[in-house]
N, C-alpha and C positions, 0 to 999 in steps of 0.2 A: 447869844447873837454876837458876842465879841470874840468867837472862836476863830481858828484859823481857816475854817470852812463855813462862814456864816450862812444862814438859810436865806432863801428867796422869801422875802415878806410881801404878801399881797393884802392890800386893803380892798375888800370887796363890797364896800359901801357905794353910795352914789358919789358923783364928782363933787357936788356942793359939800357933802359931809367930809370927803377927803380934803378939800381945800380949806375947810374950817379948822383942820388940825389932824395931822397923821403922824405916825411913828416915823422917826428919821430912817431913811433908807427904804421905806415901803413903796412899793409900786401900786399905782391905782389900777384895779381891774374889776369893774362892777360885775357882780355875780351873775347877773343876767346875760353877760356877753362872754362868759367863761368858756362855753362850748366851742366858740369860734376860735379861741386862743389855745386850745389844748395842744395842737401841733407845736406851737412855740414853747409851751411849757414842757413838752416831752424832751426838748433839746437840753433843758437844765437838769433833767433827771440823771443821776440819782441824788442831786442836791436836795437837801430838805426844803420843803415848802411850808411855810407858816401862814396861816390864814387868820384874818380877824375882821369883824364888823363892829356894830355898836354894842349888841347884846348877845350875839352868838347864833341867832337864827339863820342869817344869810351865810355866815362862815360855815355852818354845819352843812347846809345845802351844798355849798361849793366844795367842801371836803368830800362829801359822798359822790359828787360828780367826778372829781379828780380820780378818787379811788376806783370808781367804776370804769374810768378810762384807762386804768392800768398804771397810773403814776404811783410810784413807791414814795414812802417817806412824806406823807402829807399830814400835817399837824394843825390843830386849832389852838390859838392863843387863849389860854385860860383867862376868863374875865373880860376878854375883848378890849376895845378902846375905852370902854366905860371905866374898867378897873385901872387901866393905864393912867387915865386922867385923875382918877380918885387918889392914886399913889403919887400924883404930882410928877410923873416921869416926863421927859422931854417930848415936845410935839413941835411940828413944823407946819406953818400955814402956807398955803398957796398951791400952785399947781405942780404936777409931777414934771421934773425937769428933764426926764428921759423921753 
């Protein structure tokens, strides 16, 4: 994520979950609203897109949806936010500033 071309990181949990702590630089996009945002996401392709949720269920659903929509380079963050927290990696609390 610290590369010259960092991925677009999408937190696909609910807004309260996002606000309680998210990966720095992650955008909030509830997986249930993903279908409406695919045209916007196509604009960032072929940039890598990394998805995460709490345990992997919602991010896997979102990943399948984006792949079916023809977006390349869609990835699932292994271990999701649960692992991120367990490894004591940095989190940001609050709303998406964008």
